[in-house]
N, C-alpha and C positions, 0 to 999 in steps of 0.2 A: 504494500500500500504506500502511496506517496508520502503520507505523514509519519510512517513508522520509522524507528531507528534502524540503522544498518549495523550488522555485527562488525565490531572493530577488525576482526581477522579478514573479513571480505574487503574492507577499505584498505588495509595494509597490503593485501594481495594485489588489489587494483593499482595502488600507487607503485608497488615494487615492479609489477609488469611494465608499467609505463617507463619507469626509470631504466629498467633493463633494456627495453627497446631503444630508448634514446641513446644509451651507451653503445649499443650495437650499431646504431646509425653513425655515431661519431667515430667508431672504430673503422668505418669504411674510408675515412678521410685521412690522408697522409699528414704527418706533422708539418710538412712544408706549407700546407694550405691553411693552417690554423688562424693566421691573422689576415688572410685574404678576404676579399669581398667579391664573391662570384656574381652577385647581383648588386648593382650600384644603388638600387632603391632599398636595400636592406643593410643592417649592420654587418660587420665582419663576423666570421664563424665563431670567434672567441666569445662574442656577446651571448650567443644562444646556449653555450654550455653553462654559462652562469645564470642566464635569464630564467630557464625553466625551474630550477630549484629555488631561485630567489623569488619568483612569483608565488610559488607554493608556500614558501616560508612567510613572505610578507602578507599574503592574503589570509592564510589560516592562523599561523602562530602569532604574528604581531598584531594584525588588525582585528581578527575575530576573537582571539583569546587573550590579547594584551601581553604576549610574551616578550622577553628581553631580546635585545638586538644581538646579532653575531658580529657584524662589521657594518656599521651604518654607511660607510662609503661604498662598499660593494653592493649593499642592498639598494642604494640609490642608483648606482651605475647600471645595474642589471634589471632595473624595475620595469622598463617598458621599451618595446621596439618602435620602429618608425614605419610610416607609410607616406612618403613624400610624393608629390605629383610628378617630379622629374629628378634626374640624377643630380642636377645642380643644387637642388634643395636638400639633398641627402648629405652633402659634404663630400670631400674628396680624399681625406686622409684615413685609411683603414687602420692605422696604428693608434689613433687617438679619438676620443669622444669629448667634445666640449673642451678641447685643449689638454685633456688628461690622458696619459698613456694607459693602454689596456694592461691589466695585470698579467703575470706569467701564468702558464697553464697549470703549474703546480698550485699556485695561489687560488686559481679558479676552482680546481678540483677539491682542494681542502675546504673552501667555502661551501661548495656543493655538498660534500660529505656531511658537514655539520648541519647544513640546512635539512638534508634528508633525515638525519638522525632526529632532529627536533620535530619535523613534520610527522615522522612515524611514531614518535612518542605521543604526540597529540592525538593521532588517529587511534592509538591503542588505549589511551587512558582518559582523554578529556571528554566532557559532555558536549557532543557535537550536534545534537538535535534539540534546539531550544525554541519552542513556539514563541513568536513575538519578537525574537532577537533579530535585528536587521540583517546580520550576516549568517546566522545559524538556524533560522527558521527553515525547517525541512532540510537542514544540513547544507544550505546553499553554497557556502564557501568551500566545503569539501568537494562537492561535485564540480564546482567551477575549476578547482585546481586540477582535477583529474581530466576533465575535457580540454582544458587549456593545453595541457601537455600533449594529449592525443592529436589535437589540431596542429600544434607546432611541429609534430613529427612529419607531417605532410609538407609543410612549408620549408622545413629543413631540406627535404629532398628536391624542392624547386631549386635551392641553391646548389646542392650537390650535383644536380643535373648539368649545371653550367661550368663545373670544374673541368679542367683538362683530364682526360682519361687516365693519365699517368699519376694523378694525384688522388686516385680512388682505388680501393682494393675490391676487385671483382669477387663476389661469393663463389665458392667452388661449385661447379656443376650447373651454374645458371646459364640458360639459353633462352632468348626471347622466342615466344610462340608467334611465328610469322606465317605458318602454313594455314591455308584456308582461302576459298574463293571470295571475291568481292560479292557481298549479298545484293540481290536484286532489290532496288529501292521500291517501296510501296507507300501508298497513302492510306491512312486509317481514318475513317470518319468517326468523330466523337459527337454523339447527340447532345443537345442542350441539357444542362443539369447544374448541380451545385458542387462547389469545391470548398472543403474546410481548410482554412489557412490559420496556422497558429494553434494554440492550445491554452486553456485556462490553467492557472497555476496549480490548483488543487487536483487537476486530472493527470498530472505527470510529475514524477519524482523530481526531475530537474529539466529545465529548459532555459535557454538564454533569454534575455529580456526582449530581444527582437522577435522571438517566437510567441510572445504573449501580448494581449490576450487572444483567445481564439475567436474566430468569426467565420461566416460563410459568405461566399460570393457566387452570384449567378454567372454561369459561363454559357455563352451562346454556342451553337453548333459550329464546329470547325473541323479541319482535317490536319493531321500531323504525320510526319514521316515515321515509318516503322523503325528505321535504323538511323543511327548517327550518320552524319555526312562523313564519308570515307575519304582517305587520301586520294583515291582514284577519282571521286567526284570533284573534290576541290582542285585537283590538278587541271581539270577542264577550265576552271576559273582562272588559274594561274596562267595557263596558255593564252587566255583571252586578255591578259594584262592585269589580273588581280594580284594582290600582295602575297608574298611568300611567307608562310608561317616561320616563326623562330625555330621550331623543332625540325625544319627541313634545312639541310645543307646541300649545296649544289656545286657542280663543276660546270664550266662552260657557261652558256647563257641560261641554263635551267629551264628552257621552254619545252623540253621533252623529258620523259621519265628517265632517260639515260643520264647517269651521273647524279641523280637526286638521291639523297640519303636521309634517313631519319636519325636524328641525334638521340640515341638511346641513353640509358643511364651509364652503360659501360662500353658501348660500341657505337660506331656508325654502321647503320643497317641499310642496305639497299631499300628504297622507299617501300614499306609494306602497304600495298594498295588497299588491302581489306581492313586496315586499322582505322579507327576514327581519327579524323584530323584534329589536332590541338591548335587552337587559334585564339586571338583576342576577341572580345565582344564586338569591336569595330570591324574586324575581318569577317566574323560570322554574319554581321548585319549586311556588310557589303556583298557577300556571297548570296545571301537571301534576296537582296534587292536585285542583283544581277539575274537571278532566276525568276524574278517576278513574285517572290513570296515574302515571308517575314519570319522573325523569331517568335516563338510562343511566349505568352505572358507567364508570370509565376502561377496564376490561377489555372491556366490551361495546362501547364506542366503538372500541377497537382491533380487535376482531374484525369489526365492521361495516365499518371503513375499509380494513383491510389483509388480512383473511382471504379465502379463496376456497373454492369448493365442493370442491376436491380436497385441501384441507388446507394447501396452500402459502400463504405470506404474501408480499404484494407490498411494494415500496418505497413506492409511492404508491397511492391508491385505484384509479387508472386503469391501473396496471401499473408497469413498471420504467423507462419512458422519462422523460427529464428534463421538469420542469414547463414548460408553455407557457401563454400566455394563453387558449388554447382549453380548458384543463383547469379553470379556475376564476378567481375574482377574488382575486388575491394579488399580491405583489411590486409594489405601488404602481401597478397598472394603472388604478386608479380611486380617486377621493377619497371615494367613497360606495359602498354596496352596490349590487347589481343584482338584478333579479327572480330569485327562487328557481327553481332548475331550469333556468336559461338556459345552462348549460355541460354538456350531456350527455356530452361527451368526457371529463369528469372523474368519471363515475360509478364506483362501486366494483363489485366482482365480483358483488355482490348486487343491483345496480341502484339504489343509494342515491346521491342527489345532494348536492353541496356539502359533503361531509365535510371537505374541505380547501379553504378559500377562502370568501369572502363573509361571514365572521364566525366567530370562535372558537366552539367548542361547549362549553357548560357540561356538567359531569358532576356526579354525586352524590358523587364520591370526594373525601374530605378529602386535601389535599396532605400527603404523608408520605413518609419514606424507604423505598426498597426494601430487602429483607433484604440485609445486607452493605454498606450505605451507608458511604462514607468521604468526608469533605469534601475538596474539591479544593484542593491547596496554593496555586494561583494566585489563588483567590477563595474562601476557606474559609467565609465567611459567606453566600455566594450563595444556597444553599438552606436551610442549617441554621437560620438565623434565622427561617424562615417555617414550620417544622414545629411550629406552635402550635395546631393544631386549628381555626383561624379562616379558613384559606385553602382554596379548592377548585380542583381540577384543571380546566383548560380544554385542549382539544385542537383540532387542525386548524390554521386560519389565518384571518386577516382580510384585507381589501383592502390593508392596510398592513403585512403580514408579509413580510419579505424571503424570497426563494426559498431562501437558504442554510439557513433554519430549517425547511424543509418535509421533515423526516425523520420516520419513524414513531415514533421514541423521544422526540421533543421534547415537553416538558411546560411548560405555562404555568400560572399560578395567580393568583388574586385573592381578596380578601375577599368573603363572600357578599353584602354590601350595597354593594359598590363599583359605582357606576353608569356610569362613564365608558368602560369597555372596549368594544371592538367585538366583543361576544359575543352570540350567539344560542343557540338550543337546538332540540332535537327530543325528542319523548317516546318512552318505551319502556314495555313492559308484558309 
């Protein structure tokens, strides 16, 4: 039940699993890359090894429980990331922040170890479910730190993806799944109906403030593509003069498939025609306009993914059973996408593939609060700072989206020109 306390052992297990996965991700990166900034719009890698434990410690131990500080300077230094509109706004010196040098890796890891110890002590022994407490009502701060780290694990991989291949350690035995035909694109007609967006606070153990409160929207009849737009389909647009995605690297003029490669996590791969194309929202919109179509709205995505012919809504596109690898490419089961339509067990009630998994889904909806929005006390700036008209809603999940985030109300968002996210799209009309 949403209001019931969670056993401390389950919370510690969840926190420990998060931290173990984060450490495994950092183990992929060579020491030479530690102070590098593979994405100009983000801090250097060093920041994130400190940020994840610092956020958990600051949010739960210091703010929610009033615990003592470990190192006030490092707690401030690692408090919050950045989301600048362009590289010039992000600053140019990866070795310093606000004129202050980044600490050594030993210092970062010692701070992280102590933060972990204090967070785990709190999870084991503190009263973490306090009705009426701004930060601990329904254990809000606890679930905030758990999901914060799970989300950051994906954004870490966006940075890892841009590192030179010789600065990453390829996992033994990994081979991208490129085999499979390009699926035949189809249009699926969705009749008029209602879509539920968001959720009321008492109906879900935890949700971010932008997911609340719940409401329904009437959705007119529309058609949506069964499959994500593939590299093969998008290549037609490129040949007609459309922009080349960041995930493609080309030799020569790039106007034919020869010489075009996909920049995978660990290799350049001859362009896999059946994979979903990863693009910016601007590129997705341009492609849709070129075809004479458009991107779906958030409500249209919601109805396509979770709606049914009898009006009932599902927890997942495939039904109400827990997510499994057979349902889609998510929860770190692959370092790269897989051929579109290759997980038929994950189809929605309408027969639409890959709505959750294999790439986030761009929508045409500007990220904005639902009616009745209230910032969450444990992380008040989480959503509110991005209601600026410059970010767009993405739904679904990518290969690197943790299974804990695969709920129908979860919303992600990025700037329209941000090219690093594992996001694809499908068209509507």
